[in-house]
N, C-alpha and C positions, 0 to 999 in steps of 0.2 A: 808624785808624792804629795801628801797634804802638808800645809804650812806647819802643822804641829809636829810632824815627823822630823827626826834628825837623822843625818847620815853618820855612819860610823867613820871615825877618823881614818884617813888614808884610803877610803873607798870612793870610787868614782862611779856614778850612775851610768848605766848603759843608755845609749842614745837610740838603740834599736826599738822600733815600734812595729806592731803587727795588728792587723784586723783579720779575724777568722770568720768565715761564713760557711754555712751548710745548706744543703738543698735536697729535698726528697719529695716524692708525691704524697698525697694525703694518707694513703694506706701504708706507706713506709716500705713497700716492697721494691721500690727503686730509689736507691740513695746514690747521689753523686759524690765524688771525692770532695773533701774540704777544699775551699779556696782560701789561701793565705796571702794577704797583701802586706808586704814589708817595705820599709823605707830604704833598704839597701839592695843593690843588685845581687851581691853575694854576702849574705849575713855571716858574721863570725860564728854563730851557732850552727851553721851548716858547713863549717870548715871541713874540707876533704870530701865533700859530697856534691855530686852534680845535681842541680835543681831538677833536672829531668827525671832523676831516679828517686825523688821524694814521693812518699805515699799521698801527696796532696798536690794541687796545682798552685804554683807560686807566681805571684805578680809583684812587680816593683812599682811603687808610687812614692814620690818625694816625702810625704808625711805618713805613709803607711795606711792611707785611707782608701776606701773604695770610691772611685769617682766614675764619671760617665764613660771615660775611655776604657778603664779597667772592666767595668760592667759590660760594655759592648763586646770587648774581646772575649770575656768569659761566656757571655750569652751566645755569641756566634760560633766560637771555636769549641766550646765544651758542652754547654747546655743543649743547644739544638742538636748537635751530633749524638750525644748520649740519649736524649729523649727519642730521637728517630730510631736508634738501634733498639731501644727498649720496646717501643711500639711495634716495630717490625717483628721482634721476638714474640710479643703478646699476640699479634695478628696471626702469626704462623701457628701458635699454640691453639688459638681459638678455631682456626680452620681445621686443624686435626681433631679437635674436640667435637666439633659439630658435623663431621662427615657422615 
């Protein structure tokens, strides 16, 4: 909140913080799920939902920022795996196309 903004009486600001990232190739035909980085392991906004069942990849970092550790986890476990699958699909398509 900005210094000029006031809080409503009796209202407490949320301490939850999130960073949201997206990734796709330049043509837009391959889009990865959003990656959300939050500062809580189990945020209140996901109450009753398992993080594995969310429509995005969720990571926990103390301040809700993307850091080197989070980036490496995302890159190795999600980006590389998804890009390999996509390229394999494309390669099979091109093989069939040019037979």
